[in-house]
C-alpha positions in Angstrom: 45.2 -16.0 -32.0 41.9 -14.5 -32.7 38.9 -16.6 -31.9 40.6 -19.0 -30.1 37.8 -18.8 -27.3 35.6 -20.4 -29.8 37.6 -23.4 -30.5 37.8 -24.6 -26.8 35.1 -27.1 -26.1 34.1 -27.2 -22.2 32.2 -30.2 -20.9 29.3 -29.1 -18.6 29.5 -30.4 -14.9 27.3 -33.3 -14.8 26.8 -36.1 -12.3 30.1 -37.9 -12.2 32.6 -35.7 -13.9 33.6 -33.1 -11.1 37.4 -33.8 -11.2 37.8 -33.4 -15.0 35.5 -30.5 -15.1 37.1 -28.9 -12.2 40.6 -28.6 -13.9 39.2 -27.6 -17.3 37.1 -24.9 -15.7 40.0 -23.7 -13.2 42.2 -23.5 -16.7 39.3 -21.7 -18.4 39.2 -19.4 -15.2 42.9 -18.7 -15.2 42.9 -17.8 -19.0 40.0 -15.3 -18.2 42.0 -13.8 -15.3 39.1 -15.0 -13.0 40.5 -17.8 -11.0 42.1 -15.7 -8.2 38.4 -14.4 -7.1 37.3 -18.0 -6.9 40.2 -19.0 -4.9 40.2 -15.9 -2.4 36.8 -14.6 -2.8 36.0 -10.8 -2.7 38.6 -9.4 -0.2 37.1 -5.7 -0.2 33.1 -5.5 -1.0 33.7 -1.8 -1.6 36.1 -2.7 -4.4 33.8 -2.3 -7.7 36.6 -4.3 -9.7 36.6 -7.2 -7.2 33.1 -7.5 -7.3 32.5 -7.3 -10.6 35.3 -9.9 -11.3 33.3 -12.2 -8.9 30.2 -11.7 -11.2 32.0 -12.6 -14.3 33.4 -15.7 -12.6 30.0 -16.8 -11.1 28.4 -16.3 -14.8 31.4 -18.4 -16.4 31.3 -21.4 -14.0 27.3 -21.2 -13.9 27.4 -21.5 -17.9 29.4 -24.5 -17.4 26.9 -27.0 -15.6 24.1 -28.9 -16.4 20.4 -27.6 -15.9 20.1 -29.7 -12.7 22.8 -27.7 -10.9 21.1 -24.2 -11.6 19.3 -24.5 -8.0 22.8 -24.4 -6.5 23.7 -21.3 -8.6 20.5 -19.6 -7.6 21.4 -20.2 -3.7 25.1 -18.7 -3.6 26.1 -15.1 -3.7 29.8 -15.7 -5.0 31.8 -17.6 -7.4 33.8 -19.2 -4.3 30.8 -20.0 -2.5 29.3 -21.9 -5.7 33.0 -23.3 -6.4 33.0 -24.8 -2.5 29.3 -25.9 -2.9 30.0 -28.1 -5.8 33.2 -29.6 -4.1 31.2 -30.2 -1.0 28.3 -31.8 -3.0 30.7 -34.0 -4.8 32.8 -34.9 -1.7 29.8 -36.4 -0.1 29.0 -38.7 -3.2 32.9 -39.6 -3.4 32.8 -40.7 0.0 29.9 -42.9 -0.3 31.5 -44.3 -3.7 34.6 -45.2 -1.8 32.7 -47.1 0.9 30.8 -49.1 -1.5 33.7 -49.9 -3.6 35.6 -50.9 -0.2 32.5 -53.3 0.6 32.7 -54.6 -2.9 36.5 -55.4 -2.6 36.3 -57.0 0.6 33.3 -59.3 -0.5 35.4 -60.0 -3.8 36.4 -63.8 -3.7 37.2 -66.4 -6.1 35.0 -69.5 -6.2 36.8 -72.7 -6.5 35.3 -73.5 -9.7 35.3 -70.0 -11.3 37.7 -69.6 -14.0 40.6 -67.0 -13.5 39.7 -64.7 -16.6 36.1 -64.6 -15.2 37.3 -63.7 -11.7 39.6 -60.9 -13.0 36.9 -59.6 -15.1 34.6 -59.2 -12.0 37.3 -57.5 -10.3 38.1 -55.1 -13.0 34.2 -54.4 -13.5 34.6 -52.8 -9.8 
């Protein structure tokens, strides 16, 4: 299928879309035969093919992020390091979000005069 690459829409990594971005980017890298270098890193720095593949993977991932993430790209030297830095960045945010949700769920109580549909809506909004 000629030109199939041009038909795939990839959403850039933003503030809150790491899970979906990660899956789509992984599939994109697998299709380009670059995911193994992201997963394993460069095993032999003298192997020019591995180094070239790592640069390509770094570029592919770097092109699929919002501009405010570019400082992260600038600080790393490999595709694996970039991938891991995004995971670590979002892991901290995920932990904080889970703690907030736990607190909100713990404090969620139905008031005696509150209609059940309003209480359910309040719970669903969390």
